[in-house]
N, C-alpha and C positions, 0 to 999 in steps of 0.2 A: 471193168471200170466204164466201158462204153455204155452199158445199160444204165448205170448211175448217171452218167453225163446226160443221157436222154431224159432221165427223170428231172435233173436240175433244169435243163432248158425248158422242159414242159412247165415246171413250176414258175419259171421266169415269164414265159409267154402267157400262161393262163392268168397270172396276176397282173399282167401288163406293167411289169416293173420298168421296162425300158421304153423309149419313145416308139419303137417298132419291134417286131418279133425278131428273135435271133434266128439267123439262117445258116451260119457257119460257125464251126469251132475247131481250132487246131491246138494241139498240145504245146505248152511252153515248158522250159526247164524249171522245175520247182523244188529241186533237191530230193532227198530220199524220203522225207516225211510228208510231202505235199503233192497234190495233183493240181496242175494249173493249166488253164486253157485261155486262149485269146478268142473272144466272141466277136462276131460281126453281125450287125442287124441289117434289115432290108435297106436302110439308108446309108450303109457303109460306115456307120459309126462303130467304134471298137471299144470293148470292155475286157476286163480280166475276171475270170471266175477261179476262185481258189478253194480247195477242200483239204482239210487235214483235221487232226484230233484236237488242235488247240486254237481253232478259229475264234472261239469266244474271247481268248486272251488278245488275239491280234485285233479283232474288231473293237474291243474296249480301248486298246491303245490308240487306234486310229480315230475313234470318236472323241477321245479326250483331246487329241491334238489336231482336230479337223480343220483348224484355221491355219495350220502350217503350210507354207507354200511348197515344202519339200515332200509332203506325204500325200498319197492318193486318197480320194474321197470315197467312202463306202456308199454304195448305191442301194444295196439290198443284202440282208443277212438272214439266212434260213437256219435257225438254231437247231431245228429237228434233224435236218439232213447234213448239218455241219459244213455249210459252204457259204461264201459271200461273194458278191460282185462289186468290183470297184472300177473307177475310171481308168482307162488306159493312159499311161504316161509315156511320152516319146523319150527316146534316149537309148544308149547301149551301155553294157558293162565293159569297162576297159581294164587292162591288167595293171595300169599305173595311174597316178595322179600327176598331172603336169606341174601344178603349183600347190603342193600340199599345205603350205602355210596359209594361203588364202582360203583354201577349202575348209580347213579347220576353223578359221576365223568366222567364215560365213555360217557354218553349222552351229558354232558356239553362239552366234548372234541370233539366228533365226529358228533354232531348234532347241538346243540344250538350255539356253537362258530362260526359256519358257517352260522348263520341266516342272511338273507338279509334284509336290510332296505327298507321300502316302502315310497312312496311320503308322504310329510307332510299332515296332516288332515285326514289320514285314520286310523281308530281305531275300535276295536271290531271285531265281526264275519264278515268275508269277504263277506258273502252272504247278510248281512244287517248291514253295518257299522254305527257307531254312530259318534257324533260330536267331542268327546274327550275321552281320556282314563278314566277320572273320570266319564263321563256319562255312559260308558260301565260298570264300576264296580258298580255304583249305581243301574243300571238296573238289574244286576245279583243278587245283594244283595236284591233288592226289590222282586224278584221272590222267594227268599228263606225265606223271612221274616215271612210269614204266618205259615210255617212249623216250623221254628227255634224258634219262639217266645214261643212255648209250650215245647221246649226241653232245651234251654239254660237259664242261669240265667236272671233275670229281667233286662231289658235295655241293653242286649247284642246287640240287633238290632241297637239301637241308637249309641252305642259305635262303632260298625263296620261301620256304615254310616259315622261317624266322621273320622275314619281311612281312608276310601275310599276317602273322600273329600281332604285329605292331599296328596293322591297319584296322583300327577300331571302327572307323567310320563315324558319321554324325549321328545325332539322336534319331533322325528320321531319314528314310530313303526317298529317292525320286523315282517316278515311273519313267523308265527309259526304253529305248528301242531294243537294246540288248544284242543286236547283230548288225550294228551300223558300220560294216566294213566295206572294203572296196568291191566285194562281190555283190553288194546290194546298193551300190551307188550308180544311178543312171547318169550318163554324161552326154552332152552335146557340145561339139567344138571344144573339147577338153575342159568343160565346165560341168561341175556336178549340178544337176537340175532336180533330181528326185532321189528319195530313199525308199526302198521297197522292203517287203518281207520282214516285218518286225518279229522278234522273239522276246517278248516283253520281260523286263527285268526290274526288280526293286533294288536300286543301288545308288552309287555315288556318280555324280556327273563327271568327275575327274577320271573315274574308271572307264566310262564310255568314251570320253575324249581320247584317252590313251589307247584304248582298244582300236579306235578308228585310225589314229596315228600309226599304230603298229600293223595295220591290216594289209599294207603293201610295203615292200622292202626298200623303196627309194626314199630319200630325204629324211632319214631317221635321225635327225640332229636336234640338239636342244634349241637352236635358233628357229627351227621349223615349228616346234611345239610351244615355245614360251609365250608368244603373243596371245594365242587362244586360251592358255591357262590364265593369264592375267586378265583377259576380258571376262572369262567365265567365273573365275573364283574371286577376282579382285586383288589378289596378292600372288606372289610367286615364291613359294617355299621350296627352294631348290632341292633340299634333301628329300622331302616328301615326293616331289616329282620324279626324281631319279629312282626312288624305290618303286613308285607306281609303274614306271616304264619297264623296270626289270621284271616285275610281275607280269605286265602286259606282254613283253617279249617272250617270256617263258611260256605263257599260254599260247601265244601265236606260233612259236616254234613247233609245238606239239601238233597244231593243226596243219602247219606248213608241211611237216614231214609226211603227212598222209595225203594231203590234197594238192600241194604245190611244191613238190620236192626240188624243182629247179631253182626255187628262191632260197633254199636253205642256207647256202654259203653266204648270201648277203645278210641273212638274219644272224648268223653266227658272228659275222664281223660287227654288226650292230650290238650284239650282246657283249662282246669284248669291250667295245668302246664305252658303253654305258656302265659296265662293271668297273672299268677303270675310273670313270667319273665318281662312282660310289666310293671306291677306295681312296681317291683323292679327297673327297669331301670328309671322309672319316679321319684322315690325317690332319686336315685343316681344323676339324673340331677338336681333336686331341691336342694339337699345337696351341690352339686358342685357349683351351682350358689350362694348359700348363703355364700360360703367361698371365693368368689372372692374379 
């Protein structure tokens, strides 16, 4: 990889992409699929260089939303060598959100409310779309099933499959970040200031909102989520939200088991609480129908 990095820096310097030549580069954590470096030029300005197999998708997303205050600005994209350079954003990744309700409201206002619709029939990960929103959800749940079947109560898998089959989605999808979780939120003084590392998705805004809500184990209450749903969607369909959260928690529990096992007990408590909400809502529906 060091030889490739030299090639990348040579390309940047020869084409005078930055204000001055890159003098230093040090690796940053970029996950299993990406190589990421922090670059410093002769004027001590800093940039980030990222390389992976889906940078085309990432750059497209960042260019579509280049006016967002939360997203980094792309400075240079080398399609042949599959890397891009973007502005360095200050902040650090934290394991929790101090005020999740406010964070969700701000992202709903400044990021998701500006989401762009994509042509009909585009659903799922932009790098490998599926035929429908339901097909995407079922595939994600199927990936999680083997792990979750040993963690969650019996038949939780079948229950979540049924919920997903009900989630038909709108006629068109939005272009979304796709991985807007706590592990990609940069914070300063306990405030989210930037969102990095998109994994672009054609999907529903409520799915992305719920995924962000579920991405850390604290404050997983209905009161935390409701204001952002109302702001983003315009209404609050409680039954739909409960079902979306149960799907979101199911997918998050799978990832938590492998990457953040210490959080698992908190997620299981949240699962039980939201499942109880679902059962109560079903009883209310049945009771209401019996009195018509």
